[in-house]
N, C-alpha and C positions, 0 to 999 in steps of 0.2 A: 423578516430579519430588518434590523434597524438598518433606514439606508445609510444614515451615519460611520455604516464602518467601513472603512477602508478595504479594498481587495484581498490585502493581506489576514486584515482579519475576518475576513467573510472564509478565509479559505481554514484559517485555525479552527475557526467553530465550527464547520462544518467536520475537518477533522476527528477535532475533538469528542463529537456526537458520534461520530462513527467509531470510536477507540471505546469511547462509554460503553454503548451498545453491543462493539466487541468481549472488553471486560466482565460487564453485564453477564453478558452469557456464559463467557469461561467463570464465574463467580457460583453460576446455577447449577451447572453442570459438577465444578467441585462439590455442591453440596449434595447434589444426589449422588457424587463417588462415595462420598462420607458414608451418607444412608445405607448404600448399597455395600461399603466394607464394613459398617457395622452388622447388619442384616446378616454378613455372608460369614466374619467372626462369631456369631452369636449361632449359627446351625452349624460351624465347627466346634466351638467350643461346649454349646450343650447338645443341642440336639444329637447330634453324633455319639460324643460319649454316652447318651443316655441310652442310646439306641442297641449300643455296643456291651452295655454295664447291662441291662434289660436283659440282652439275649443271655446273656454268657447267667445272671439269677436266674432265667428260667432252663436254661441247663443243668445249673446247681443242683435248683429244686426237685426236678425230675431224677437227676443221678443219687438225688438224697434219699426218696420214695422208694429208688429202686432197691438201693443195698440195704431199705429198712427190711426190704422184704426179703430179700435173699441172706440177711445177718438170722431172719425169724425163722427163714425156712434149712437152713444149712449148718446155724452156730460159728460157721467164722471170722475169727476175729477182724480177720483183710475186710471185710466188708465194714465193721464198723469204723475200719482207719479210713477206707474212702470215704464213708460217709459222713465222718468233720474233715476229712477234707475238703468236701464237697459242699460243706455249710462253712469253713473259713472262707473260702473263695465266695460264697456268696454275702459270707457278712463283708469281704473287701471291697465287693464292687459297690454294697449296698452304700459304704461309708462315701465312697467316690461319689456317689451320687447326692447323696446329703450335704458334701460338700459343696457339689455345684449353688447352694440356697446360701451360705454363705458370700460366698463370690457377687452374689445380686443377681444371681437367677434365678427366673421367678418355676417352681416346681408344680405338677400334678400334687390334690391332697393324697393322691391312690400312695404315693411314697411315703407320708408322714404317717399313713396308717400301716403301711409294712411293716416299717420302721419302729412301732407302739409295739403293735404284735410280735415282732421280731426280738425287740428290750423284753415284756414280759415272758417269754421261753429262754432268754436267758438268764431272767430272774428267775424261773422255779427249777432253772437246773441249779443256780448255786443253792437255793434254798435244798434240795436235795442233797446235795455235796455234803452239806455241814448236816445233815439228819443221817447221813451213813456211819454205822460205828465203827468201822475199819477205816473212814477218813479215805479212800480211796477216791479216783475220781470216776464217775458215773456216769454215761452218756446216757440224755433221755431224749427219746425218738419224737419225733414232730408226726402229729397227726396228721393220715392222709387229708380229713377234711381242712385241717390249719392249711397245709401245703395245699390244698386246691384253691384255697380261699388268697392264698397268697398268688398263685397263679393269673389270678382272675384280676384280683389287683394291678398286677405288674403286667399283666396283657392289656387291661385298660389305659395302665399310663402308657406302654409302648404307642399303644391307636391313636390316644393326646395328640403325642410327640410327634408322631409320621403327621398327626393333621397340621401341629404348629411348624412342620419342613415344608410341609405342600403350601400352608399361606406365605410362610417368607417366601419361598419359591417363586410364588406369582407373583408376592411384589421386587423381590429382585428382575421380575420381567416387566413388572409397572414400573420402575424405575427409569428401566434400559429404554423401551419405549418412550417416556417422558422425555429423559435426557437428548435420547436420537430428537424429538418432538422439541424441546427445546433449543437443542443446537441448526436445526433450520427454521425455525422461528426465527432464532437471531440471525442466520444467514440471510434472512430474505429483509428481513428489516434493515440489514447493515448495506445490503444489496438496493436495495429502495432508495434510502435517505443518503446513500452513494449515486444514484443514477439519478435525486431531485436535487441532489448539490449541484453536480457537473450540470445537469437542465437550467436550474437558477444560476449558475454564476457563467454559464455561457451564454443564457439568454441575458445576463445584466450585462456583460460584457461585448456580446453584438448590437446588441438593440440602439447602446448610443454610438458603436462603430457605425453602423449602417447610418444614423440620421448622420453624423458627423462625417460619413460617403456621401453623403447628399447635399450636404454643405460648401463641401467642396466644389463639387460637381457643380452646381447652383453659382459659387464664385466664380468655376471657371467658363463656364458657359455666359452667364448673363451677371457678372458681375457684382452679382446681392445676392444676398442668401437671408431666409429668414431666420429670427433668433431660434437655436437650437432648444429644445426645452431639457429642463435640468430635471431627472428627475432621481440623483442621488448626489453624495456630499461626498463622492469616492473618490478616486484618480480620476474617472471617466468623468463625472461632474465638474471637478475640474477644467478639467480640458475642453471642455462641451464651455465653460463660460469663459475660458480665453479663447475659446475659438469665434465665442459672442462678441466679444471684447475685439477681436480682430475683423470682424465682419462692420460690426459697428465703424469701425476704423476706416476702412477699405472705404463703406459707403459717404462716406463725413469726407474724405479724401476725395472722392468719384465727385460730388457733388461741387464741392469747390475748385477742382481743375474746371468740371461740366461751366459752374460760375464764371470763372477766371476766361474760357473761351470765350463765352458769351458776350462778354463785357469786354476782351481785347478784340475780339471781332468788331464790334460795333465801333469800337473806338477809331479801329483804322480805317472802316468804312466811310467813315465822313472825311476823313482827308482823301485818301482814296480814290475817290469820288470827284473830288474836287481837282485831283489832279487828273484824271481822265477826262473830264469837263475841260482843262487845260488842253489835253493834249489833241481831241479834236478839234478846238476851236483854232489849234495853232492849224493842225493839217486840214482842219476847212479854209484858211487863210483869211481869217477875221482878222488877227495881227498884222498881213500883210502877208505878200506873195513868199511861196515856200520854192524850192528846186526839188528836181527829183529825188537826189542823194536825201535829202532832209525827209521828204514823205515817205519814203522807203523806212529810214528809220523810225519816224512817226508812227506808221503802221505796227513796227513791230513792238515796239511801245505799248500802245492800246491795245495788241492780243495779249503781251504781259499782263499788261490790269486787270484784262479779262477774266484772265487766269486764277488770280490772284482775287478778286470780284467773286469770280463761283467757287474755290477756295472757302469764301470767308462766307457765302450762302450756305455753303454744306453744313461749315461749323457750326452757325447759328439756329440751323435746321434738327443739327444731330441732340444741340442743348434745347432747341424748344419740343423734339421729340422722344422726351424720355418716358418709357413707363409709367403710365398713369396720368401724366400729364395733357393726354392729346384729349383737345378737343372737337369730336367728329358732329357731323351732320348728317346725319343715316337718311336715306335713300333709297329706293328701287333703282338700280345703275341695268343696265343693259349691258351682260359679258361681253356680245357679239360685236357691239358697235364699241364700247370700250377698248377691246384688244386691237380690233379694227385700227383704229384711230390714234395709237398707244404704236403699232407695226408701222402706219402711212406716215406719222411725224419720224422715226428713227428709217425709213427708207434711203433721203442721202447716205446716211451716215453706213450704212447696209449695201448700197451698192458702190460708194466710195473701196469698202472691201473689198468687194465683188464677192459676197455672202447675201447670200438668199432665205428670208424671213417667210417661212410658212404658216399661218396661220389655220390650224384644224378644230376653228369654234364656229359650230353652224349657229343658224339663227334661232335652234329651239333648246338654245345652251338656257340651262336656267337661271336669272337674270339674281344678281349678288344684293346683299342688304351694306351697304358703307356709306361711308363718304366720298364722291367720283374723284374729288382733288387728289386727294391722298393716293385713294386706288390707282390713279394713273401712271401716279410718280415708282409706287408698286411694279409694273407693268417696265415703267419706262426705265426702271434701274437693270430690273434681269433680262431683259430683252437687249438690255443697250450693252451689260456686260458679257450675257453673250457675243456678242458681236466683237464687244473690243479679243477678247480671247478666239476667236475660231479661226481658222486658217479660211484663204480664200480659196473659190470654190465650194464650199461647203454649205448645209442647208440648218438651218435654225426650225423648231416646232414648240408650237404654243398647244396644246392637246387641254382638254377640259376630262374631268372623269366622271364618275357619278357621285350620286350622294350618299354622303355617309346616315348612319343613326343618329346623328345630332343637324342633321339637316344642314351640311357643310358641303358646299361642292371643291372636289378637288383639280386644281390648275396648278400644269408643268409646262416649265421653258428648259426647253430639251437643246443642246448643240455637241457637236464633233469635234469641242476642241482638245488640248493636252491634256484637261484633267487634273484634277487636284489631289495632293498627296493627299494618306489616308491620315496622320499625325496633323494636315492641318484643317480637314473639315471638320472637326470641334469647337474651332477658333473663329471660322469667318465670321460671325455675325456679330462679335468683340468688337468695340470701338475703338479705330484705329488699328486694326491687325491686318496684316500684310503678308500673306507670305514670301520666301525665300525668293521664288520663279517667278512673282507678282513682281516686286520691286525692283528686280533686274528689266523688266518689259513693259513696264507701263508707269504711266504718275497715278499719283491719288495720295489719299489720307484715308484709306481706310475707311470711311460714315455709311458707304452705300447701301450698305450688304445690312450694318444693325439698324439703319434708318429705315430700311425694307421689313425687319424682322418687327420693329415695335410697332410699324403702323400697323402688321398685319395683324399683331397680338391685340392690341388697341380692339379691332374691331372680333375678337373673338376667337381668330382662330392661330395655327398652327405652321409652320415654315421647317423643312429640312433641307438634305442635301445627298445626294446618290453621285458616285466618282469611280472612275476607273480612270487609271493614267493611259493615254493614249488612243481612250475611248470616249470620251465629252466627260459632260458633266450634266444633271437632269435637277433642277429646282422645283420643288413640287411646293407647294400650300391651300391653305385652305382656309372659306372666304363663307359667310352663312347666307345662304339662300335667303331670296328675299318671300318665297310663299312656301309655304311647309309640302304641298302637291309638287314642290317639282317643276311648275311651267312658269314660263316669264312674267305670267299676269298680263297680255295683253294680245295672248291667240300666237297664232305662227304667223311670222314675217312675212313681207310678198316680197 
């Protein structure tokens, strides 16, 4: 079917196709019905009439023969009258049979022979009447041989007529069977065409809808989507085209926003650095002595300047760590040492929160392949978030799983924190997204998990979250192992 047709056009085409098959079947049934009616009419108007008249004619011939014999034996005029009455009825029946030929019916040649023989008999009777001296009517008896000959011809004609009735009956049965067969074929074709139409229309609708849903989910999760393939020029094709335009516009706006944030961060960072150095110089009494109250306010100003610098660093880092923009320096990274170093660097923050971080990464854990600087940032972000949202006197676990079929190692950071709402879990890795509960209890701009996701995906891994309110959260991710056999590459550590 031409993809340029709209949905309404496709529906109309399939509808008219089914209607055409339906009425075609009705037309074939009508033609067969007309033929059946014609055969039935012929049986009734010709064959049944011939059967009835021929039976009567045979009875009349036998009656004529019997009355002739009785008259010759008993010489009673009553038998002569019976003979003439039977002959008259025989003549009427023969006339009615011959009249069928004038109506377009085809008769057996035997009827023509009987008719000619009877006309010859009538002609002889008329000649005999003319030769009679007294002019009185005189009946000529039909010879027994002639009557037997007529009976034989009429019987043959009856047999032929009966054969025609049998053939017509078979034809009626054949037509009836053919009508049922054609009706079933028409019904089957209509059903198949209807089913194919439903399947085709469903496929032509479901496929673009699935692609559109995939694109919407991609934009919802990753803020970007591959252009949808346009397979048709119908309403779904127009919808896909509009979606591609929207996705392209969102990508352009996202790029503009990223470039703007990067530029703004860079421009603000320079004067902010000057301000921080000036505050440090004043605090260090380079410009002269200061009192304790001044020193206290300078310390507050320095701390706030540091927070602003950290925020600018995150913004600039988020701009650099776009998917596909990272320049990685791959090497074999000792998983045990990497995690141990990250846990040690975050130990002061954990102790201040009275949270205990437990590393269950053994020395035999396979090495991972990647950029150690970026991988360190992944663990620092995830463990740091776990510390931030964990309650005092709780534990955090860092665990390693087994290698999957793609030779990737699964790593997890597990906490006993308050958990994450289900509606927030699908948006955690979007840039600048922060849940309502997070915004109420902690600072930040919502870039840490987005940066983490970009780093992991740049390494060929994936990241996901599992969480229940009140039961904690687990962030799991995969990273490629450095060696296909799953070993560390240096043997067992001592």
